[in-house]
C-alpha positions in Angstrom: -8.7 24.8 -48.9 -10.3 22.2 -46.5 -8.5 18.2 -45.2 -10.3 15.5 -43.3 -7.8 12.9 -41.5 -8.7 10.5 -40.0 -7.1 8.3 -37.7 -7.3 4.8 -34.6 -8.9 2.8 -36.5 -8.4 -0.4 -36.1 -9.2 -4.1 -35.0 -11.2 -5.1 -32.2 -13.2 -7.9 -30.4 -17.4 -7.2 -30.3 -18.0 -5.1 -26.5 -14.2 -3.2 -27.6 -14.0 0.2 -27.2 -11.5 2.5 -29.4 -11.0 5.4 -30.3 -11.0 7.2 -33.6 -9.8 11.2 -34.6 -9.9 14.1 -37.1 -8.1 16.9 -38.1 -8.5 18.7 -39.2 -7.5 22.4 -41.7 -7.8 24.9 -44.6 -11.0 25.9 -42.2 -11.7 27.6 -39.0 -12.6 24.3 -37.5 -13.9 26.2 -34.6 -16.8 28.1 -35.5 -17.7 24.6 -37.9 -20.6 21.8 -36.9 -18.3 18.6 -37.6 -20.1 15.4 -38.5 -19.3 11.8 -38.6 -19.8 9.2 -41.1 -19.7 6.3 -41.7 -19.6 2.9 -44.5 -19.9 -0.7 -44.5 -19.1 -3.1 -48.0 -22.8 -3.4 -48.3 -24.2 -0.1 -47.6 -24.8 3.1 -48.9 -21.9 6.0 -46.2 -24.9 7.5 -43.0 -24.2 9.8 -41.1 -23.2 8.7 -37.0 -22.4 11.9 -35.4 -23.1 15.8 -35.7 -20.5 18.1 -33.0 -22.2 22.1 -32.3 -19.9 23.9 -32.3 -21.6 25.1 -28.6 -21.0 21.6 -28.0 -24.6 19.8 -28.5 -24.6 16.0 -29.7 -27.2 14.1 -31.9 -26.1 10.7 -32.8 -28.0 7.7 -35.2 -30.3 5.8 -33.3 -28.0 3.1 -33.7 -25.3 4.7 -31.8 -26.3 6.0 -29.5 -25.7 5.5 -25.7 -23.0 4.0 -27.0 -21.0 7.0 -29.8 -19.5 10.3 -27.9 -17.9 12.6 -30.2 -15.8 15.8 -28.9 -13.3 18.0 -29.6 -11.0 19.4 -29.5 -10.5 23.1 -31.4 -6.7 24.6 -29.5 -5.9 21.5 -31.8 -8.8 21.4 -34.7 -8.9 17.9 -34.0 -12.3 16.2 -33.2 -12.7 13.0 -31.7 -15.1 9.3 -32.0 -15.3 7.7 -28.6 -16.9 4.2 -29.7 -17.4 1.2 -26.6 -19.5 -2.2 -27.0 -18.5 -2.1 -30.2 -20.7 -4.8 -32.9 -19.6 -7.0 -36.1 -21.8 -4.5 -37.6 -20.1 -0.9 -36.1 -17.3 -2.2 -39.2 -17.1 -0.3 -41.4 -14.8 2.4 -42.4 -15.2 5.9 -40.6 -15.1 9.8 -42.4 -15.1 13.2 -40.7 -16.5 16.2 -42.5 -17.7 20.0 -41.7 -21.0 20.3 -41.7 -22.1 21.1 -45.6 -18.5 21.0 -46.9 -18.3 17.8 -50.5 -14.7 17.2 -49.2 -13.9 13.7 -48.0 -11.1 12.6 -46.4 -9.2 8.7 -46.5 -11.6 7.9 -43.5 -9.8 5.3 -41.4 -11.2 1.7 -40.7 -12.8 -0.2 -37.7 -13.5 -3.3 -37.7 -14.9 -5.5 -35.3 -14.6 -9.4 -34.8 -12.3 -11.9 -33.4 
């Protein structure tokens, strides 16, 4: 049974940086396309980034140039490095493999003074 554990969320000021982690289990992590998503209180959950096993990455327009996704397959872990954070990045961040119907508990990122 696949499982996702997100961590690293925190309260940071605008312009700050943060690194999120996503630990996956119950599947062959290194073979899977992995994705990040986020949900704000007033919005539906939306896609943020995709990371292919060979390393190709894709980002939603609003985070391009500010967020970087990476993976450590030896640790079954994916990361989301976020910089130049904005208040509109405030959300619960989730990860899962592409095509999965399972969600983890997410990790809260709050960008505010």
